[in-house]
All heavy atoms as a GROMACS GRO file, in nm:
protein
  528
    1PHE      N    1  19.080 -14.406   2.984
    1PHE     CA    2  19.090 -14.513   2.886
    1PHE      C    3  19.134 -14.457   2.752
    1PHE      O    4  19.094 -14.346   2.715
    1PHE     CB    5  18.954 -14.582   2.869
    1PHE     CG    6  18.901 -14.644   2.995
    1PHE    CD1    7  18.798 -14.584   3.066
    1PHE    CD2    8  18.952 -14.762   3.043
    1PHE    CE1    9  18.747 -14.641   3.181
    1PHE    CE2   10  18.902 -14.821   3.157
    1PHE     CZ   11  18.799 -14.760   3.227
    2PRO      N   12  19.214 -14.532   2.675
    2PRO     CA   13  19.249 -14.486   2.540
    2PRO      C   14  19.124 -14.472   2.454
    2PRO      O   15  19.031 -14.552   2.464
    2PRO     CB   16  19.338 -14.599   2.487
    2PRO     CG   17  19.385 -14.673   2.608
    2PRO     CD   18  19.278 -14.657   2.711
    3ARG      N   19  19.122 -14.370   2.371
    3ARG     CA   20  19.005 -14.342   2.290
    3ARG      C   21  19.029 -14.374   2.143
    3ARG      O   22  19.139 -14.356   2.092
    3ARG     CB   23  18.965 -14.197   2.303
    3ARG     CG   24  18.924 -14.163   2.444
    3ARG     CD   25  18.875 -14.020   2.455
    3ARG     NE   26  18.835 -13.990   2.589
    3ARG     CZ   27  18.712 -14.009   2.637
    3ARG    NH1   28  18.619 -14.057   2.559
    3ARG    NH2   29  18.683 -13.979   2.761
    4MET      N   30  18.923 -14.422   2.075
    4MET     CA   31  18.924 -14.445   1.931
    4MET      C   32  18.837 -14.336   1.870
    4MET      O   33  18.716 -14.330   1.898
    4MET     CB   34  18.868 -14.584   1.900
    4MET     CG   35  18.952 -14.696   1.960
    4MET     SD   36  18.875 -14.861   1.955
    4MET     CE   37  18.809 -14.872   1.794
    5PRO      N   38  18.894 -14.247   1.789
    5PRO     CA   39  18.819 -14.131   1.743
    5PRO      C   40  18.700 -14.162   1.651
    5PRO      O   41  18.601 -14.090   1.653
    5PRO     CB   42  18.922 -14.045   1.671
    5PRO     CG   43  19.033 -14.138   1.636
    5PRO     CD   44  19.031 -14.247   1.740
    6GLY      N   45  18.707 -14.268   1.571
    6GLY     CA   46  18.597 -14.298   1.479
    6GLY      C   47  18.599 -14.207   1.357
    6GLY      O   48  18.704 -14.155   1.324
    7PRO      N   49  18.489 -14.188   1.292
    7PRO     CA   50  18.354 -14.223   1.332
    7PRO      C   51  18.320 -14.369   1.306
    7PRO      O   52  18.380 -14.434   1.222
    7PRO     CB   53  18.266 -14.132   1.246
    7PRO     CG   54  18.345 -14.113   1.121
    7PRO     CD   55  18.490 -14.114   1.165
    8PHE      N   56  18.222 -14.418   1.381
    8PHE     CA   57  18.171 -14.554   1.368
    8PHE      C   58  18.021 -14.548   1.344
    8PHE      O   59  17.952 -14.461   1.396
    8PHE     CB   60  18.198 -14.634   1.497
    8PHE     CG   61  18.341 -14.633   1.538
    8PHE    CD1   62  18.385 -14.549   1.639
    8PHE    CD2   63  18.433 -14.715   1.475
    8PHE    CE1   64  18.518 -14.548   1.678
    8PHE    CE2   65  18.567 -14.714   1.513
    8PHE     CZ   66  18.609 -14.630   1.615
    9ASP      N   67  17.970 -14.643   1.265
    9ASP     CA   68  17.825 -14.655   1.247
    9ASP      C   69  17.766 -14.716   1.372
    9ASP      O   70  17.828 -14.798   1.439
    9ASP     CB   71  17.792 -14.745   1.127
    9ASP     CG   72  17.828 -14.681   0.994
    9ASP    OD1   73  17.822 -14.556   0.986
    9ASP    OD2   74  17.862 -14.754   0.901
   10GLY      N   75  17.645 -14.675   1.404
   10GLY     CA   76  17.581 -14.731   1.521
   10GLY      C   77  17.436 -14.691   1.531
   10GLY      O   78  17.375 -14.645   1.434
   11GLY      N   79  17.382 -14.710   1.648
   11GLY     CA   80  17.244 -14.675   1.675
   11GLY      C   81  17.224 -14.661   1.825
   11GLY      O   82  17.308 -14.701   1.904
   12TRP      N   83  17.112 -14.602   1.861
   12TRP     CA   84  17.076 -14.593   2.002
   12TRP      C   85  16.928 -14.617   2.015
   12TRP      O   86  16.848 -14.575   1.933
   12TRP     CB   87  17.120 -14.461   2.064
   12TRP     CG   88  17.057 -14.339   2.005
   12TRP    CD1   89  17.089 -14.281   1.885
   12TRP    CD2   90  16.952 -14.260   2.058
   12TRP    NE1   91  17.012 -14.171   1.863
   12TRP    CE2   92  16.926 -14.156   1.968
   12TRP    CE3   93  16.877 -14.268   2.175
   12TRP    CZ2   94  16.828 -14.060   1.990
   12TRP    CZ3   95  16.780 -14.171   2.197
   12TRP    CH2   96  16.757 -14.070   2.106
   13ASP      N   97  16.892 -14.693   2.116
   13ASP     CA   98  16.754 -14.735   2.137
   13ASP      C   99  16.696 -14.652   2.250
   13ASP      O  100  16.718 -14.680   2.367
   13ASP     CB  101  16.751 -14.884   2.171
   13ASP     CG  102  16.611 -14.940   2.171
   13ASP    OD1  103  16.517 -14.866   2.135
   13ASP    OD2  104  16.596 -15.057   2.206
   14GLY      N  105  16.625 -14.546   2.214
   14GLY     CA  106  16.562 -14.459   2.312
   14GLY      C  107  16.413 -14.484   2.319
   14GLY      O  108  16.363 -14.586   2.274
   15ALA      N  109  16.340 -14.387   2.370
   15ALA     CA  110  16.196 -14.399   2.389
   15ALA      C  111  16.122 -14.419   2.256
   15ALA      O  112  16.018 -14.483   2.252
   15ALA     CB  113  16.143 -14.275   2.460
   16SER      N  114  16.177 -14.365   2.147
   16SER     CA  115  16.109 -14.376   2.017
   16SER      C  116  16.161 -14.492   1.933
   16SER      O  117  16.132 -14.501   1.814
   16SER     CB  118  16.124 -14.245   1.940
   16SER     OG  119  16.260 -14.216   1.919
   17GLY      N  120  16.241 -14.581   1.992
   17GLY     CA  121  16.292 -14.697   1.919
   17GLY      C  122  16.435 -14.676   1.872
   17GLY      O  123  16.498 -14.576   1.900
   18MET      N  124  16.487 -14.773   1.798
   18MET     CA  125  16.625 -14.769   1.751
   18MET      C  126  16.641 -14.666   1.641
   18MET      O  127  16.564 -14.663   1.546
   18MET     CB  128  16.668 -14.907   1.700
   18MET     CG  129  16.813 -14.916   1.656
   18MET     SD  130  16.934 -14.883   1.786
   18MET     CE  131  16.932 -15.037   1.874
   19ARG      N  132  16.742 -14.581   1.655
   19ARG     CA  133  16.774 -14.479   1.555
   19ARG      C  134  16.920 -14.492   1.517
   19ARG      O  135  17.005 -14.517   1.602
   19ARG     CB  136  16.751 -14.339   1.611
   19ARG     CG  137  16.607 -14.311   1.641
   19ARG     CD  138  16.595 -14.175   1.704
   19ARG     NE  139  16.454 -14.140   1.712
   19ARG     CZ  140  16.406 -14.024   1.677
   19ARG    NH1  141  16.485 -13.930   1.632
   19ARG    NH2  142  16.278 -14.001   1.688
   20ASP      N  143  16.949 -14.474   1.389
   20ASP     CA  144  17.088 -14.476   1.343
   20ASP      C  145  17.159 -14.352   1.390
   20ASP      O  146  17.098 -14.245   1.408
   20ASP     CB  147  17.094 -14.483   1.191
   20ASP     CG  148  17.053 -14.619   1.137
   20ASP    OD1  149  17.069 -14.718   1.211
   20ASP    OD2  150  17.005 -14.626   1.023
   21CYS      N  151  17.289 -14.363   1.409
   21CYS     CA  152  17.369 -14.249   1.452
   21CYS      C  153  17.515 -14.272   1.413
   21CYS      O  154  17.553 -14.380   1.370
   21CYS     CB  155  17.358 -14.227   1.602
   21CYS     SG  156  17.432 -14.357   1.701
   22ARG      N  157  17.594 -14.169   1.434
   22ARG     CA  158  17.738 -14.178   1.418
   22ARG      C  159  17.798 -14.171   1.558
   22ARG      O  160  17.757 -14.089   1.640
   22ARG     CB  161  17.789 -14.062   1.333
   22ARG     CG  162  17.938 -14.067   1.310
   22ARG     CD  163  17.982 -13.960   1.217
   22ARG     NE  164  17.952 -13.829   1.277
   22ARG     CZ  165  17.982 -13.714   1.222
   22ARG    NH1  166  18.040 -13.710   1.105
   22ARG    NH2  167  17.954 -13.600   1.282
   23ILE      N  168  17.895 -14.257   1.584
   23ILE     CA  169  17.958 -14.264   1.716
   23ILE      C  170  18.104 -14.223   1.702
   23ILE      O  171  18.174 -14.270   1.612
   23ILE     CB  172  17.946 -14.406   1.774
   23ILE    CG1  173  17.798 -14.437   1.798
   23ILE    CG2  174  18.028 -14.421   1.901
   23ILE    CD1  175  17.769 -14.578   1.840
   24THR      N  176  18.148 -14.137   1.791
   24THR     CA  177  18.288 -14.094   1.794
   24THR      C  178  18.340 -14.101   1.937
   24THR      O  179  18.263 -14.123   2.031
   24THR     CB  180  18.304 -13.950   1.740
   24THR    OG1  181  18.225 -13.861   1.819
   24THR    CG2  182  18.262 -13.940   1.595
   25ASP      N  183  18.468 -14.084   1.952
   25ASP     CA  184  18.532 -14.077   2.083
   25ASP      C  185  18.498 -14.200   2.168
   25ASP      O  186  18.458 -14.188   2.283
   25ASP     CB  187  18.490 -13.948   2.152
   25ASP     CG  188  18.590 -13.903   2.256
   25ASP    OD1  189  18.706 -13.949   2.251
   25ASP    OD2  190  18.553 -13.823   2.343
   26LEU      N  191  18.515 -14.318   2.110
   26LEU     CA  192  18.476 -14.445   2.173
   26LEU      C  193  18.588 -14.498   2.262
   26LEU      O  194  18.704 -14.500   2.224
   26LEU     CB  195  18.444 -14.547   2.062
   26LEU     CG  196  18.407 -14.687   2.102
   26LEU    CD1  197  18.274 -14.688   2.178
   26LEU    CD2  198  18.398 -14.776   1.978
   27ASN      N  199  18.551 -14.542   2.382
   27ASN     CA  200  18.646 -14.608   2.472
   27ASN      C  201  18.568 -14.696   2.568
   27ASN      O  202  18.446 -14.707   2.560
   27ASN     CB  203  18.736 -14.507   2.543
   27ASN     CG  204  18.663 -14.425   2.647
   27ASN    OD1  205  18.558 -14.461   2.696
   27ASN    ND2  206  18.721 -14.312   2.682
   28LEU      N  207  18.638 -14.762   2.661
   28LEU     CA  208  18.571 -14.851   2.756
   28LEU      C  209  18.477 -14.778   2.850
   28LEU      O  210  18.386 -14.837   2.907
   28LEU     CB  211  18.675 -14.928   2.839
   28LEU     CG  212  18.754 -15.034   2.763
   28LEU    CD1  213  18.860 -15.095   2.854
   28LEU    CD2  214  18.662 -15.141   2.708
   29GLY      N  215  18.496 -14.648   2.867
   29GLY     CA  216  18.413 -14.571   2.959
   29GLY      C  217  18.294 -14.503   2.894
   29GLY      O  218  18.208 -14.447   2.962
   30GLY      N  219  18.286 -14.505   2.760
   30GLY     CA  220  18.173 -14.440   2.696
   30GLY      C  221  18.204 -14.398   2.554
   30GLY      O  222  18.301 -14.442   2.494
   31CYS      N  223  18.118 -14.311   2.501
   31CYS     CA  224  18.135 -14.263   2.365
   31CYS      C  225  18.051 -14.137   2.346
   31CYS      O  226  17.971 -14.101   2.433
   31CYS     CB  227  18.092 -14.368   2.263
   31CYS     SG  228  17.915 -14.408   2.268
   32PHE      N  229  18.069 -14.072   2.233
   32PHE     CA  230  17.987 -13.958   2.196
   32PHE      C  231  17.895 -14.003   2.083
   32PHE      O  232  17.941 -14.058   1.983
   32PHE     CB  233  18.073 -13.841   2.149
   32PHE     CG  234  17.992 -13.719   2.118
   32PHE    CD1  235  17.949 -13.636   2.219
   32PHE    CD2  236  17.957 -13.689   1.988
   32PHE    CE1  237  17.873 -13.523   2.191
   32PHE    CE2  238  17.881 -13.578   1.958
   32PHE     CZ  239  17.839 -13.494   2.060
   33ILE      N  240  17.765 -13.984   2.102
   33ILE     CA  241  17.666 -14.022   2.001
   33ILE      C  242  17.619 -13.895   1.932
   33ILE      O  243  17.560 -13.807   1.994
   33ILE     CB  244  17.547 -14.096   2.065
   33ILE    CG1  245  17.597 -14.223   2.133
   33ILE    CG2  246  17.442 -14.127   1.960
   33ILE    CD1  247  17.490 -14.297   2.211
   34ASP      N  248  17.649 -13.885   1.803
   34ASP     CA  249  17.616 -13.767   1.724
   34ASP      C  250  17.477 -13.785   1.661
   34ASP      O  251  17.461 -13.861   1.567
   34ASP     CB  252  17.723 -13.750   1.616
   34ASP     CG  253  17.710 -13.620   1.539
   34ASP    OD1  254  17.615 -13.544   1.565
   34ASP    OD2  255  17.795 -13.595   1.454
   35VAL      N  256  17.378 -13.719   1.719
   35VAL     CA  257  17.238 -13.730   1.675
   35VAL      C  258  17.172 -13.594   1.676
   35VAL      O  259  17.218 -13.501   1.742
   35VAL     CB  260  17.157 -13.827   1.764
   35VAL    CG1  261  17.204 -13.968   1.749
   35VAL    CG2  262  17.160 -13.784   1.907
   36CYS      N  263  17.062 -13.582   1.602
   36CYS     CA  264  16.986 -13.456   1.599
   36CYS      C  265  16.899 -13.439   1.723
   36CYS      O  266  16.873 -13.328   1.765
   36CYS     CB  267  16.899 -13.450   1.473
   36CYS     SG  268  16.996 -13.441   1.322
   37SER      N  269  16.850 -13.548   1.778
   37SER     CA  270  16.768 -13.541   1.898
   37SER      C  271  16.840 -13.613   2.010
   37SER      O  272  16.928 -13.695   1.986
   37SER     CB  273  16.631 -13.605   1.873
   37SER     OG  274  16.646 -13.741   1.842
   38SER      N  275  16.806 -13.582   2.132
   38SER     CA  276  16.876 -13.645   2.244
   38SER      C  277  16.777 -13.682   2.354
   38SER      O  278  16.663 -13.640   2.354
   38SER     CB  279  16.984 -13.551   2.299
   38SER     OG  280  16.925 -13.432   2.346
   39SER      N  281  16.825 -13.758   2.448
   39SER     CA  282  16.748 -13.797   2.566
   39SER      C  283  16.803 -13.721   2.686
   39SER      O  284  16.919 -13.681   2.687
   39SER     CB  285  16.761 -13.947   2.590
   39SER     OG  286  16.708 -14.019   2.482
   40PRO      N  287  16.722 -13.700   2.788
   40PRO     CA  288  16.768 -13.629   2.907
   40PRO      C  289  16.880 -13.704   2.981
   40PRO      O  290  16.888 -13.827   2.975
   40PRO     CB  291  16.644 -13.618   2.995
   40PRO     CG  292  16.528 -13.652   2.908
   40PRO     CD  293  16.580 -13.735   2.796
   41ILE      N  294  16.962 -13.629   3.052
   41ILE     CA  295  17.067 -13.690   3.135
   41ILE      C  296  17.001 -13.787   3.232
   41ILE      O  297  16.896 -13.760   3.288
   41ILE     CB  298  17.146 -13.580   3.209
   41ILE    CG1  299  17.228 -13.500   3.107
   41ILE    CG2  300  17.235 -13.640   3.317
   41ILE    CD1  301  17.299 -13.380   3.164
   42GLY      N  302  17.064 -13.903   3.248
   42GLY     CA  303  17.012 -14.008   3.335
   42GLY      C  304  16.931 -14.114   3.262
   42GLY      O  305  16.902 -14.219   3.319
   43THR      N  306  16.895 -14.088   3.136
   43THR     CA  307  16.818 -14.185   3.059
   43THR      C  308  16.902 -14.309   3.032
   43THR      O  309  17.017 -14.300   2.991
   43THR     CB  310  16.774 -14.124   2.924
   43THR    OG1  311  16.695 -14.008   2.949
   43THR    CG2  312  16.694 -14.224   2.842
   44ARG      N  313  16.845 -14.426   3.056
   44ARG     CA  314  16.912 -14.552   3.025
   44ARG      C  315  16.864 -14.598   2.889
   44ARG      O  316  16.745 -14.593   2.859
   44ARG     CB  317  16.884 -14.656   3.131
   44ARG     CG  318  16.943 -14.618   3.266
   44ARG     CD  319  16.921 -14.728   3.368
   44ARG     NE  320  16.972 -14.687   3.496
   44ARG     CZ  321  17.097 -14.705   3.538
   44ARG    NH1  322  17.183 -14.764   3.459
   44ARG    NH2  323  17.135 -14.666   3.657
   45LEU      N  324  16.959 -14.640   2.806
   45LEU     CA  325  16.926 -14.685   2.672
   45LEU      C  326  17.025 -14.790   2.628
   45LEU      O  327  17.117 -14.825   2.702
   45LEU     CB  328  16.924 -14.566   2.575
   45LEU     CG  329  17.040 -14.466   2.581
   45LEU    CD1  330  17.152 -14.507   2.490
   45LEU    CD2  331  16.988 -14.329   2.545
   46THR      N  332  17.008 -14.841   2.508
   46THR     CA  333  17.102 -14.936   2.450
   46THR      C  334  17.173 -14.869   2.335
   46THR      O  335  17.110 -14.809   2.249
   46THR     CB  336  17.028 -15.062   2.400
   46THR    OG1  337  16.962 -15.124   2.510
   46THR    CG2  338  17.126 -15.161   2.338
   47THR      N  339  17.305 -14.876   2.336
   47THR     CA  340  17.385 -14.822   2.226
   47THR      C  341  17.436 -14.938   2.143
   47THR      O  342  17.482 -15.039   2.196
   47THR     CB  343  17.506 -14.742   2.280
   47THR    OG1  344  17.457 -14.637   2.365
   47THR    CG2  345  17.588 -14.684   2.169
   48GLU      N  346  17.425 -14.923   2.012
   48GLU     CA  347  17.470 -15.026   1.919
   48GLU      C  348  17.589 -14.970   1.842
   48GLU      O  349  17.580 -14.863   1.784
   48GLU     CB  350  17.355 -15.059   1.824
   48GLU     CG  351  17.382 -15.172   1.730
   48GLU     CD  352  17.257 -15.204   1.650
   48GLU    OE1  353  17.167 -15.273   1.703
   48GLU    OE2  354  17.248 -15.156   1.536
   49VAL      N  355  17.700 -15.043   1.844
   49VAL     CA  356  17.821 -15.002   1.773
   49VAL      C  357  17.856 -15.111   1.672
   49VAL      O  358  17.861 -15.229   1.707
   49VAL     CB  359  17.940 -14.981   1.869
   49VAL    CG1  360  18.062 -14.933   1.794
   49VAL    CG2  361  17.904 -14.884   1.981
   50ARG      N  362  17.879 -15.071   1.548
   50ARG     CA  363  17.917 -15.167   1.443
   50ARG      C  364  18.065 -15.149   1.411
   50ARG      O  365  18.107 -15.044   1.364
   50ARG     CB  366  17.831 -15.143   1.320
   50ARG     CG  367  17.685 -15.172   1.348
   50ARG     CD  368  17.595 -15.146   1.229
   50ARG     NE  369  17.464 -15.107   1.280
   50ARG     CZ  370  17.408 -14.988   1.264
   50ARG    NH1  371  17.469 -14.896   1.195
   50ARG    NH2  372  17.290 -14.962   1.317
   51LEU      N  373  18.142 -15.255   1.439
   51LEU     CA  374  18.287 -15.253   1.419
   51LEU      C  375  18.331 -15.382   1.350
   51LEU      O  376  18.294 -15.490   1.394
   51LEU     CB  377  18.362 -15.244   1.552
   51LEU     CG  378  18.346 -15.117   1.634
   51LEU    CD1  379  18.401 -15.139   1.773
   51LEU    CD2  380  18.419 -15.004   1.567
   52ALA      N  381  18.407 -15.370   1.244
   52ALA     CA  382  18.468 -15.485   1.177
   52ALA      C  383  18.366 -15.595   1.146
   52ALA      O  384  18.392 -15.713   1.170
   52ALA     CB  385  18.584 -15.539   1.260
   53GLY      N  386  18.248 -15.556   1.098
   53GLY     CA  387  18.147 -15.653   1.061
   53GLY      C  388  18.068 -15.713   1.176
   53GLY      O  389  17.988 -15.803   1.156
   54GLN      N  390  18.092 -15.666   1.297
   54GLN     CA  391  18.021 -15.716   1.414
   54GLN      C  392  17.938 -15.603   1.475
   54GLN      O  393  17.974 -15.486   1.464
   54GLN     CB  394  18.118 -15.768   1.520
   54GLN     CG  395  18.197 -15.890   1.474
   54GLN     CD  396  18.279 -15.943   1.588
   54GLN    OE1  397  18.228 -15.972   1.695
   54GLN    NE2  398  18.409 -15.954   1.565
   55THR      N  399  17.829 -15.639   1.540
   55THR     CA  400  17.744 -15.542   1.608
   55THR      C  401  17.748 -15.569   1.757
   55THR      O  402  17.726 -15.682   1.800
   55THR     CB  403  17.600 -15.549   1.556
   55THR    OG1  404  17.600 -15.521   1.416
   55THR    CG2  405  17.511 -15.448   1.627
   56PHE      N  406  17.777 -15.467   1.834
   56PHE     CA  407  17.783 -15.477   1.980
   56PHE      C  408  17.670 -15.393   2.037
   56PHE      O  409  17.660 -15.275   2.008
   56PHE     CB  410  17.918 -15.428   2.032
   56PHE     CG  411  18.034 -15.504   1.976
   56PHE    CD1  412  18.098 -15.460   1.861
   56PHE    CD2  413  18.080 -15.620   2.037
   56PHE    CE1  414  18.206 -15.529   1.807
   56PHE    CE2  415  18.187 -15.690   1.985
   56PHE     CZ  416  18.250 -15.644   1.870
   57ARG      N  417  17.585 -15.456   2.120
   57ARG     CA  418  17.476 -15.384   2.186
   57ARG      C  419  17.516 -15.366   2.333
   57ARG      O  420  17.537 -15.465   2.404
   57ARG     CB  421  17.345 -15.460   2.173
   57ARG     CG  422  17.297 -15.464   2.028
   57ARG     CD  423  17.167 -15.538   2.009
   57ARG     NE  424  17.056 -15.487   2.087
   57ARG     CZ  425  16.976 -15.386   2.050
   57ARG    NH1  426  16.997 -15.325   1.935
   57ARG    NH2  427  16.876 -15.347   2.126
   58LEU      N  428  17.524 -15.241   2.376
   58LEU     CA  429  17.578 -15.210   2.508
   58LEU      C  430  17.478 -15.131   2.591
   58LEU      O  431  17.422 -15.032   2.544
   58LEU     CB  432  17.705 -15.126   2.491
   58LEU     CG  433  17.809 -15.182   2.393
   58LEU    CD1  434  17.912 -15.077   2.360
   58LEU    CD2  435  17.872 -15.306   2.451
   59PRO      N  436  17.454 -15.172   2.716
   59PRO     CA  437  17.370 -15.092   2.803
   59PRO      C  438  17.440 -14.959   2.830
   59PRO      O  439  17.561 -14.955   2.852
   59PRO     CB  440  17.358 -15.176   2.930
   59PRO     CG  441  17.472 -15.270   2.927
   59PRO     CD  442  17.510 -15.289   2.783
   60SER      N  443  17.364 -14.849   2.825
   60SER     CA  444  17.424 -14.717   2.833
   60SER      C  445  17.337 -14.624   2.917
   60SER      O  446  17.220 -14.651   2.942
   60SER     CB  447  17.438 -14.656   2.693
   60SER     OG  448  17.504 -14.743   2.606
   61GLU      N  449  17.398 -14.512   2.955
   61GLU     CA  450  17.326 -14.407   3.027
   61GLU      C  451  17.374 -14.272   2.977
   61GLU      O  452  17.495 -14.251   2.959
   61GLU     CB  453  17.351 -14.419   3.177
   61GLU     CG  454  17.279 -14.314   3.257
   61GLU     CD  455  17.301 -14.328   3.407
   61GLU    OE1  456  17.348 -14.434   3.451
   61GLU    OE2  457  17.271 -14.232   3.479
   62VAL      N  458  17.282 -14.181   2.953
   62VAL     CA  459  17.318 -14.046   2.908
   62VAL      C  460  17.377 -13.971   3.028
   62VAL      O  461  17.313 -13.959   3.132
   62VAL     CB  462  17.195 -13.971   2.854
   62VAL    CG1  463  17.233 -13.829   2.815
   62VAL    CG2  464  17.133 -14.046   2.737
   63VAL      N  465  17.501 -13.923   3.013
   63VAL     CA  466  17.566 -13.849   3.121
   63VAL      C  467  17.599 -13.705   3.082
   63VAL      O  468  17.635 -13.624   3.168
   63VAL     CB  469  17.694 -13.921   3.172
   63VAL    CG1  470  17.660 -14.056   3.232
   63VAL    CG2  471  17.796 -13.933   3.062
   64PHE      N  472  17.587 -13.672   2.954
   64PHE     CA  473  17.617 -13.537   2.907
   64PHE      C  474  17.539 -13.514   2.778
   64PHE      O  475  17.526 -13.605   2.697
   64PHE     CB  476  17.768 -13.522   2.879
   64PHE     CG  477  17.807 -13.392   2.817
   64PHE    CD1  478  17.819 -13.278   2.894
   64PHE    CD2  479  17.830 -13.383   2.681
   64PHE    CE1  480  17.854 -13.158   2.836
   64PHE    CE2  481  17.866 -13.264   2.623
   64PHE     CZ  482  17.877 -13.150   2.700
   65VAL      N  483  17.486 -13.394   2.760
   65VAL     CA  484  17.414 -13.361   2.638
   65VAL      C  485  17.467 -13.227   2.587
   65VAL      O  486  17.474 -13.130   2.661
   65VAL     CB  487  17.262 -13.350   2.662
   65VAL    CG1  488  17.191 -13.304   2.536
   65VAL    CG2  489  17.205 -13.483   2.709
   66ASP      N  490  17.506 -13.226   2.461
   66ASP     CA  491  17.544 -13.102   2.392
   66ASP      C  492  17.431 -13.072   2.294
   66ASP      O  493  17.418 -13.141   2.193
   66ASP     CB  494  17.677 -13.121   2.320
   66ASP     CG  495  17.725 -12.995   2.250
   66ASP    OD1  496  17.640 -12.913   2.208
   66ASP    OD2  497  17.846 -12.979   2.236
   67ARG      N  498  17.349 -12.975   2.322
   67ARG     CA  499  17.230 -12.947   2.240
   67ARG      C  500  17.263 -12.909   2.096
   67ARG      O  501  17.180 -12.919   2.008
   67ARG     CB  502  17.148 -12.834   2.303
   67ARG     CG  503  17.092 -12.868   2.437
   67ARG     CD  504  16.975 -12.960   2.425
   67ARG     NE  505  16.924 -12.992   2.558
   67ARG     CZ  506  16.867 -13.105   2.588
   67ARG    NH1  507  16.853 -13.198   2.498
   67ARG    NH2  508  16.823 -13.127   2.709
   68VAL      N  509  17.388 -12.872   2.068
   68VAL     CA  510  17.428 -12.835   1.934
   68VAL      C  511  17.479 -12.956   1.857
   68VAL      O  512  17.447 -12.975   1.741
   68VAL     CB  513  17.537 -12.724   1.937
   68VAL    CG1  514  17.586 -12.692   1.798
   68VAL    CG2  515  17.482 -12.600   2.005
   69GLN      N  516  17.559 -13.042   1.922
   69GLN     CA  517  17.626 -13.152   1.851
   69GLN      C  518  17.566 -13.288   1.876
   69GLN      O  519  17.583 -13.379   1.796
   69GLN     CB  520  17.773 -13.157   1.891
   69GLN     CG  521  17.849 -13.036   1.846
   69GLN     CD  522  17.996 -13.048   1.879
   69GLN    OE1  523  18.047 -13.158   1.896
   69GLN    NE2  524  18.064 -12.937   1.888
   70GLY      N  525  17.503 -13.316   1.988
   70GLY     CA  526  17.448 -13.449   2.015
   70GLY      C  527  17.458 -13.487   2.160
   70GLY      O  528  17.508 -13.416   2.240
   0.00000   0.00000   0.00000
């Protein structure tokens, strides 16, 4: 899928509740969530992306974790 590099404002709803984050590399197949803490691979969560004044809440699953970047 074509990718939109971002960054975009957003959030992710994990075990500890909704947290703000920066989202990059966004496309129909997924995105990269730049955060200090992460969830284990396989965790299901909700990702929130804010684009052009609208907020999109998307069901998501962690498929890759980079312990250095997010």
